[in-house]
C-alpha positions in Angstrom: -19.3 -20.3 -96.2 -16.9 -19.7 -99.1 -14.5 -18.2 -96.6 -14.3 -21.6 -94.9 -13.3 -23.2 -98.2 -10.8 -20.5 -98.9 -9.2 -20.8 -95.5 -9.0 -24.6 -95.9 -7.4 -24.3 -99.4 -5.0 -21.6 -98.2 -4.0 -23.8 -95.3 -3.4 -26.8 -97.6 -1.3 -24.6 -100.0 0.7 -23.1 -97.2 1.4 -26.6 -95.8 2.5 -27.9 -99.2 4.5 -24.7 -99.7 6.4 -25.3 -96.5 7.1 -28.9 -97.5 8.4 -27.8 -100.9 10.4 -25.0 -99.3 12.0 -27.6 -97.0 12.7 -29.8 -100.0 14.3 -26.9 -101.8 16.6 -26.2 -98.8 17.7 -29.8 -98.8 18.3 -29.6 -102.6 20.1 -26.3 -102.1 22.6 -28.1 -99.7 23.3 -30.7 -102.3 23.3 -28.3 -105.2 27.1 -27.3 -105.0 28.0 -31.0 -105.5 25.6 -31.4 -108.4 26.6 -28.1 -110.0 30.2 -29.2 -110.5 29.1 -31.6 -113.2 26.0 -29.7 -114.7 24.9 -26.3 -116.0 23.8 -24.2 -112.9 21.1 -22.1 -114.8 19.5 -25.2 -116.2 19.4 -26.8 -112.7 17.7 -23.8 -111.2 15.2 -23.5 -114.0 14.3 -27.2 -113.7 13.9 -26.8 -109.9 11.6 -23.8 -110.4 9.5 -25.7 -112.9 9.2 -28.7 -110.6 8.1 -26.3 -107.8 5.4 -24.6 -109.9 4.1 -28.0 -111.2 4.0 -29.4 -107.7 2.1 -26.3 -106.4 -0.5 -26.5 -109.2 -0.9 -30.3 -108.7 -1.2 -29.7 -105.0 -3.9 -27.0 -105.5 -5.9 -29.3 -107.7 -5.7 -32.2 -105.2 -6.5 -29.8 -102.3 -9.6 -28.3 -104.1 -10.8 -31.8 -104.8 -10.4 -32.7 -101.2 -12.3 -29.6 -100.2 -15.1 -30.5 -102.7 -15.5 -33.9 -101.2 -15.0 -33.2 -97.5 -15.7 -29.5 -96.8 -18.8 -28.9 -99.0 -21.0 -31.3 -97.0 -19.9 -29.6 -93.8 -20.7 -26.2 -95.3 -24.1 -27.4 -96.4 -24.9 -28.9 -93.0 -23.8 -25.6 -91.3 -26.0 -23.5 -93.7 -28.9 -25.8 -92.9 -28.3 -25.4 -89.2 -28.2 -21.6 -89.5 -31.6 -21.7 -91.4 -33.1 -23.9 -88.6 -31.8 -21.4 -86.1 -33.6 -18.6 -88.0 -36.9 -20.6 -87.8 -36.9 -22.0 -91.3 -37.8 -25.6 -90.5 -38.3 -26.4 -94.1 -34.5 -26.3 -94.8 -32.8 -29.6 -95.5 -29.2 -30.7 -95.9 -27.9 -32.8 -98.8 -27.1 -36.3 -97.8 -23.9 -37.4 -99.6 -23.6 -41.1 -99.6 -19.9 -41.3 -100.4 -18.4 -39.2 -97.6 -18.1 -39.5 -93.8 -20.6 -36.6 -93.1 -23.6 -38.6 -94.3 -24.6 -39.3 -90.6 -24.3 -35.6 -89.7 -26.5 -34.6 -92.7 -29.1 -37.3 -91.9 -29.2 -36.2 -88.2 -29.7 -32.6 -89.2 -32.5 -33.5 -91.5 -34.2 -35.6 -88.8 -33.9 -32.7 -86.4 -35.4 -30.3 -89.1 -38.3 -32.7 -89.7 -39.0 -33.0 -86.0 -38.9 -29.3 -85.5 -41.2 -28.7 -88.5 -43.7 -31.2 -87.1 -43.5 -29.7 -83.6 -44.0 -26.2 -85.0 -47.0 -27.4 -87.1 -48.6 -29.0 -84.1 -47.9 -25.9 -81.9 -49.4 -23.6 -84.6 -52.4 -25.8 -85.0 -52.9 -25.9 -81.2 -52.5 -22.1 -81.0 -55.0 -21.6 -83.8 -57.5 -23.9 -82.0 -57.0 -22.1 -78.7 -57.4 -18.7 -80.5 -60.5 -19.9 -82.2 -61.9 -21.2 -79.0 -61.1 -18.1 -77.0 -62.5 -15.7 -79.7 -65.7 -17.7 -80.3 -66.6 -18.8 -76.8 -69.8 -17.4 -75.5 -68.2 -16.1 -72.3 -66.1 -12.9 -72.0 -62.5 -13.6 -71.1 -59.6 -11.4 -69.9 -56.1 -12.3 -68.7 -54.1 -10.0 -66.5 -50.4 -10.3 -65.6 -49.0 -10.0 -62.1 -48.4 -6.2 -62.7 -52.0 -5.6 -63.6 -51.4 -5.3 -67.4 -53.9 -6.8 -69.8 -52.3 -9.7 -71.8 -55.4 -11.2 -73.5 -59.0 -10.4 -74.1 -61.5 -12.0 -76.5 -64.2 -10.6 -78.7 -67.0 -11.4 -76.3 -65.3 -9.3 -73.6 -65.0 -6.2 -75.8 -68.6 -6.6 -77.1 -70.0 -7.1 -73.6 -68.3 -4.0 -72.1 -68.4 -2.0 -75.4 -64.6 -1.7 -75.8 -62.4 -1.3 -78.8 -58.9 -2.7 -79.5 -57.2 0.7 -78.9 -58.9 0.9 -75.5 -57.1 -2.2 -74.3 -53.7 -2.4 -76.1 -50.9 -1.8 -73.6 -53.3 -0.8 -70.8 -53.7 -1.8 -67.2 -57.0 -3.2 -66.1 -57.7 0.0 -64.0 -57.3 2.1 -67.1 -60.1 0.5 -69.2 -63.8 1.3 -68.9 -65.2 -1.6 -66.9 -67.9 -1.6 -64.3 -66.8 -0.7 -60.8 -68.2 -4.0 -59.5 -66.1 -6.0 -61.9 -63.0 -4.0 -60.9 -63.6 -4.8 -57.3 -63.9 -8.5 -58.1 -60.6 -8.5 -60.0 -58.9 -6.8 -57.0 -60.3 -9.5 -54.7 -58.8 -12.3 -56.9 -55.5 -10.3 -57.0 -55.4 -9.9 -53.2 -56.4 -13.4 -52.2 -54.7 -15.3 -55.1 -57.5 -17.8 -54.9 -60.3 -18.8 -57.2 -63.6 -16.9 -56.7 -67.0 -16.8 -58.2 -69.8 -14.2 -58.0 -72.9 -12.7 -59.7 -72.6 -9.0 -60.3 -75.2 -6.4 -61.2 -74.4 -3.1 -62.7 -75.9 -0.3 -64.9 -75.1 -0.2 -68.6 -76.8 2.9 -69.9 -80.3 2.9 -68.7 -80.5 -0.9 -68.4 -79.4 -3.2 -65.6 -77.0 -6.0 -66.5 -76.2 -9.2 -64.7 -73.1 -11.3 -65.2 -71.8 -14.5 -63.6 -68.1 -14.0 -63.2 -65.3 -16.5 -62.3 -61.7 -15.6 -61.5 -58.7 -17.8 -60.8 -54.9 -17.3 -60.5 -52.6 -18.4 -63.4 -49.7 -20.5 -62.2 -46.5 -21.4 -64.1 -43.8 -23.9 -63.3 -43.0 -24.5 -59.7 -46.3 -22.9 -58.7 -45.0 -19.5 -59.8 -47.9 -16.9 -59.8 -48.1 -15.3 -63.3 -51.4 -13.4 -63.0 -55.1 -14.0 -63.1 -57.8 -15.0 -65.6 -61.4 -13.7 -65.4 -64.3 -15.3 -67.2 -67.8 -13.7 -67.2 -71.1 -14.8 -68.7 -74.0 -12.5 -69.4 -77.0 -13.8 -67.4 -79.2 -10.8 -67.9 -81.7 -12.7 -70.0 -81.8 -15.6 -67.5 -82.5 -13.2 -64.7 -85.2 -11.5 -66.7 -86.8 -14.9 -67.5 -86.5 -15.9 -63.8 -88.3 -12.7 -62.8 -91.0 -13.3 -65.4 -91.5 -16.8 -64.1 -91.8 -15.5 -60.5 -94.2 -12.8 -61.7 -96.2 -15.4 -63.7 -96.6 -17.7 -60.7 -97.6 -14.7 -58.5 -100.0 -13.3 -61.2 -101.6 -16.7 -61.9 -102.2 -17.2 -58.2 -103.7 -13.7 -57.9 -105.8 -13.9 -61.0 -107.2 -17.3 -60.1 -107.7 -16.4 -56.4 -109.8 -13.3 -57.2 -112.7 -15.1 -59.0 -112.5 -18.2 -56.9 -112.8 -16.1 -53.7 -115.7 -14.2 -55.2 -117.5 -17.4 -56.2 -116.8 -19.0 -52.8 -117.9 -15.9 -50.8 -121.2 -15.4 -52.6 -121.9 -19.1 -52.5 -121.4 -19.3 -48.8 -123.6 -16.2 -48.4 -126.4 -17.9 -50.4 -126.0 -21.1 -48.3 -126.3 -19.1 -45.1 -129.8 -17.9 -46.1 -129.4 -15.2 -48.8 -131.1 -17.6 -51.2 -134.4 -16.9 -49.5 -134.4 -13.3 -50.9 -135.0 -13.8 -54.7 -133.6 -10.4 -55.6 -130.4 -10.9 -53.6 -130.0 -14.5 -54.8 -130.4 -13.4 -58.4 -127.8 -10.7 -58.0 -125.4 -13.0 -56.4 -125.9 -15.7 -59.1 -125.2 -13.1 -61.8 -121.9 -12.2 -60.0 -121.0 -15.9 -59.7 -121.7 -16.4 -63.4 -119.6 -13.4 -64.3 -116.7 -14.6 -62.2 -117.1 -18.2 -63.6 -116.9 -16.8 -67.1 -113.9 -14.8 -66.2 -112.3 -17.9 -64.7 -113.1 -19.9 -67.8 -111.6 -17.3 -70.0 -108.5 -17.1 -67.9 -108.0 -20.9 -68.1 -108.7 -20.9 -71.8 -106.1 -18.1 -72.4 -103.5 -19.9 -70.2 -104.0 -23.1 -72.2 -103.8 -21.2 -75.5 -100.6 -19.3 -74.4 -99.0 -22.6 -73.2 -99.8 -24.1 -76.7 -98.4 -21.2 -78.8 -95.2 -21.0 -76.5 -94.3 -24.7 -77.1 -91.2 -25.4 -79.1 -92.2 -26.5 -82.6 -95.6 -24.7 -82.7 -96.6 -23.9 -86.2 -99.5 -22.2 -87.9 -101.4 -23.6 -90.9 -100.3 -20.8 -93.3 -102.2 -20.4 -96.5 -102.8 -17.3 -98.8 -105.2 -15.2 -96.8 -107.1 -12.0 -97.9 -106.2 -9.8 -95.0 -108.6 -7.0 -96.0 -111.6 -9.3 -95.8 -110.4 -10.7 -92.5 -110.0 -7.3 -90.8 -113.4 -6.3 -92.0 -114.9 -9.5 -90.5 -113.2 -8.8 -87.2 -114.5 -5.2 -87.3 -118.1 -6.6 -87.5 -117.5 -8.9 -84.6 -116.4 -6.1 -82.2 -119.1 -3.7 -83.5 -121.2 -4.1 -80.4 -118.3 -3.2 -78.1 -117.5 -0.1 -80.2 -121.1 1.0 -80.0 -121.2 0.5 -76.2 -118.3 3.0 -75.8 -119.3 5.2 -78.7 -115.9 4.6 -80.5 -115.6 5.0 -84.2 -113.6 2.3 -86.2 -111.9 3.7 -89.3 -110.6 1.1 -91.8 -108.0 2.2 -94.3 -107.4 -1.1 -96.1 -105.6 -2.0 -99.3 -106.2 -5.4 -100.9 -103.3 -7.5 -99.5 -102.8 -11.3 -99.6 -100.7 -12.6 -96.8 -99.3 -16.0 -96.0 -101.0 -16.8 -92.8 -103.4 -18.9 -90.7 -106.9 -17.2 -91.0 -108.1 -18.4 -87.6 -104.9 -17.3 -85.8 -104.9 -13.9 -87.6 -108.6 -13.4 -86.6 -107.4 -14.1 -83.0 -104.6 -11.6 -83.4 -106.8 -8.8 -84.7 -109.5 -9.5 -82.1 -107.0 -9.2 -79.3 -105.6 -6.0 -80.7 -109.0 -4.3 -81.3 -110.4 -5.4 -77.9 -107.3 -4.1 -76.3 -107.6 -0.8 -78.1 -111.3 -0.5 -77.1 -110.5 -1.3 -73.5 -107.9 1.5 -73.2 -109.8 4.1 -75.2 -112.2 6.6 -73.8 -115.7 7.3 -75.2 -116.1 9.3 -78.4 -112.6 8.5 -79.8 -111.5 6.7 -82.9 -109.6 3.5 -83.6 -107.9 3.4 -87.0 -106.8 0.2 -88.7 -104.5 0.5 -91.8 -103.4 -2.2 -94.1 -100.8 -1.8 -96.9 -97.7 -3.2 -98.5 -94.2 -2.0 -97.8 -90.8 -3.4 -98.7 -92.3 -6.7 -99.8 -94.2 -7.2 -96.5 -97.8 -6.7 -95.4 -98.1 -3.9 -92.7 -101.0 -3.7 -90.3 -101.4 -0.7 -88.0 -103.9 -0.5 -85.1 -103.9 3.0 -83.8 -106.1 4.2 -80.8 -106.6 7.5 -79.0 -106.5 5.9 -75.6 -104.5 6.5 -72.4 -101.1 5.7 -73.9 -98.2 3.8 -72.4 -95.2 5.1 -70.5 -91.9 4.6 -72.4 -90.6 2.5 -69.4 -93.5 0.1 -69.7 -93.4 -0.6 -73.4 -90.7 -3.2 -73.0 -92.9 -5.2 -70.7 -96.1 -4.9 -72.7 -96.0 -8.4 -74.1 -95.3 -10.1 -70.8 -97.9 -12.4 -69.4 -100.4 -10.7 -67.1 -98.8 -7.3 -67.6 -101.4 -4.6 -67.6 -100.8 -0.8 -68.1 -104.0 -0.1 -66.1 -104.9 -3.1 -64.0 -108.3 -1.9 -62.8 -109.5 -0.9 -66.3 -108.3 -4.1 -67.9 -109.8 -6.4 -65.2 -113.1 -4.5 -65.3 -113.2 -4.9 -69.1 -112.9 -8.7 -68.7 -109.3 -8.9 -69.9 -107.0 -11.6 -68.6 -103.7 -9.8 -69.3 -102.6 -12.6 -71.7 -103.9 -11.2 -75.0 -100.8 -9.3 -76.1 -98.5 -12.1 -75.1 -100.6 -14.5 -77.3 -100.4 -11.9 -80.2 -96.6 -11.7 -80.0 -96.2 -15.5 -80.2 -98.7 -15.9 -83.0 -97.1 -13.2 -85.1 -93.6 -14.7 -84.6 -95.0 -18.1 -85.6 -96.0 -16.4 -88.9 -92.4 -15.3 -89.3 -93.4 -11.7 -88.7 -92.9 -9.1 -85.9 -94.9 -6.6 -83.9 -93.8 -3.2 -82.6 -95.4 -0.6 -80.3 -95.3 3.2 -80.4 -97.1 5.2 -77.7 -97.5 8.6 -76.1 -99.2 9.1 -72.8 -102.5 10.9 -73.2 -102.3 10.7 -77.0 -102.7 7.0 -77.9 -100.9 3.8 -78.9 -100.1 2.3 -82.3 -99.4 -1.5 -82.8 -97.6 -2.2 -86.0 -97.5 -5.8 -87.4 -95.3 -7.0 -90.3 -96.3 -10.2 -92.0 -95.0 -12.0 -95.1 -96.9 -11.7 -98.3 -98.3 -14.8 -100.1 -95.8 -16.0 -102.7 
């Protein structure tokens, strides 16, 4: 900006110099007449002195003019350059005594407006970024050439991708399921919105996603690419299947005893009651099926209660060693019937729990272990402290569980061996009740099993404070 001032000062000086030079020429024409009566050297010296003084005075006046008129223009120009660079905090000085005050004021208003617009845009971009990154659904945007322009964290987590797998890549180059790739191609080909539910394998597990795709349109309906949004519905599908299985299993479990009771009752009414031995046998079966039906209804009501939102246990400091020993005495008769030995390896541990509910848990686990164990085997129950928790292990030497079935073990009505469980009087709801009760105690339960060797249930419970 200094060059502008220098050019302006130089222009003023040149213009004054030209004027003075013209004046000297005029004086030079009149000089011969004047020289006849005066000393020539003195005249020339006086003219030179006048010329120098005039130039100095002109320079001072010119510099002052520049200070007053050119400096505000330079300041406004510098501010405009800063605004062009994106520095919207720059402001011009507003001189009140010069004619550029309106220009400076206008530049400052423009700067303030640009700063406000930029702040609003940055805030909206930050909101949009936060929304995209933290939305529960996976999102990917693809341009019209097939290049990936945007993905969010959920997309990378859902399809197990890293940033380097996506940067600068086309969608066909990244590791996504074939079913999703076909859906993207469909949206590309039709350029219309579409929605579908896709199922694919991810490792050894099946995964379900609800996917929606739509074209991205710019000004004048210009097609810019597509956006794909997917939501993981694997858990919803699993719960839906569990619900269907539950309805089917409840129907089956209720129908079996009801059919037996109805059939034997009809047989008795048709005349079998006249034979005392037959009647007595049928009545025993009816009683057995009635007890089984009563137990099933009781377990269904119990499971419905513990599954309710807000269900809580009455937790108090509980001597877990005494509780397990008491449960062992309760199942002693069942153990003797199958000639199974119960080994207790118990340390004195006080847990924060509901004694009645914990008795229910241990009863279910021990009865389950007895049901799936063969004669002349052993069931071992261990109790100890580890990492600030109470640990309970119930280990049997039964038939074991296939690895593929362990994940479904706590489902309602799920049985590893349906015939054996039903014959033992089980309802198939015991382990589901155990899981919910342990979670209500803020604990967890795990299963380890090997077919033909046995199964170990491990429970972690909080210690009493």
